[in-house]
C-alpha positions, 0 to 999 in steps of 0.5 A: 659243477661240470667244470669243477668235476672236470678239473677234479678228474684231470687232477686225479689223472695227473696224480695217477700219471705221476705216481704210476712210474715212480716207487710210491704206489699210484693206487695207494696215493689215490686212496690217500687223496680219497681219504683226505678230500672225501672223494667217492669218485676214487672208488670208481673202479672204472675210472681207475682202469681208465687212468691206468690205460692212459699210463699204459699208452705213455709207457708203450710210447716211451718203450715203443722202439724196444717193444717193436724190436722184441715182438718182430725179433721174436717171430723172426727167430721162430721162422729162421732160428737165426742167432741174431734174433735170439736175444729178443726172442728170449726177452719176449719169453722173459716177459711172459715168464715174469708175468705169470705169477701176478697174472695167476694170483691176481685172478685168484685173489681178485675179490680179497684184494679189492676188499682192502684196496681202500684201507688207508692204514694199510696203505701207510704200512705199505709205504713204510715197507716200500721205504725199507726195501728201497733202502736195501737196494739204494746203492746196488748197481748190478752187473747183468744187462738185458741179454744176461737176465736168466729165466730164474731172474724173471721168475724172482722178479715176477714174484716180487710183482705179486706183492704189488697186487696188495694195497699200497705196495708200488708195482715199479718199486717191487719189481725194481727191488726184484731186479736189483736183488737179481744183480741187474744193472740199474737201466736193465731193471728199470726197463724189465720193470716196465716191460712187465707192467705192459701185459699186466695193465693190458690184461687189467683193461681187457678184463674191465672192458665188460664192466665198462660196457655194462655200466651204461655210463652217460656222456658227461661221465665219459668226458671226465674219464677221457679227460683224466685218461689224457691227463694220466698219459701225459704226465706218465710220459714225463714221470717215466723219463724223469724217474729213469734219470733218477734211477740211473743216477742212483738216487733212490734215497729220495723215494725212501725218505718220501715213503717214510714221511708219507707213511707215517703221516698216513698212520698218524693222521688218517 
């Protein structure tokens, strides 16, 4: 039983890791697998927080060079006001501004959102909605690079991230759509999308820490959780790099097809 459960948690971590960076909704896919296999473990919010933290670790590693430069230059600009630091100083502020909408709505509607989080029919509808918006941006190349992102752009992309709070809507997909609609270049939209993920994911982890501590989990459960987290981190690392390559080649149409197929099958059979 221990080995079977361990393998199950590792598989679930891999599903989280693979689907987190790509525009198909990681939480939605966990719900789909829950329904297919009748797995009660997927209703465990502690596990979801843990595997999301695994994805966060991987994304921080992938973007570490950028993150480090942004943080250092932010404080250097505050201290010296030298223009060579302003680009990353502004980028830091853009991340904060882009994070605020989802942060506020997430706190206000947390209970409402969780109430429908495991509704598989909503997941199916959400996948079709995701397909529609990805189809709209599939050929957009954009003109703005990192330095040309405006505060208005950050607010718009942040509002798109709010949509991803609802069950089955992809976070990466919604922020990419917001970025492409704001005329960002593909890689600029990709990078900003994942920069917005970092504070939201970190806040979710911190808010869930109390629940984790209060749960009084036994050693066996922690072994399952840690295995799932490691699997999530490893797969996320490679999934981010894979998706970045697809994004820059303008191949989002593949995800349009997938979301249409998956959404339709969910609505018809689950």
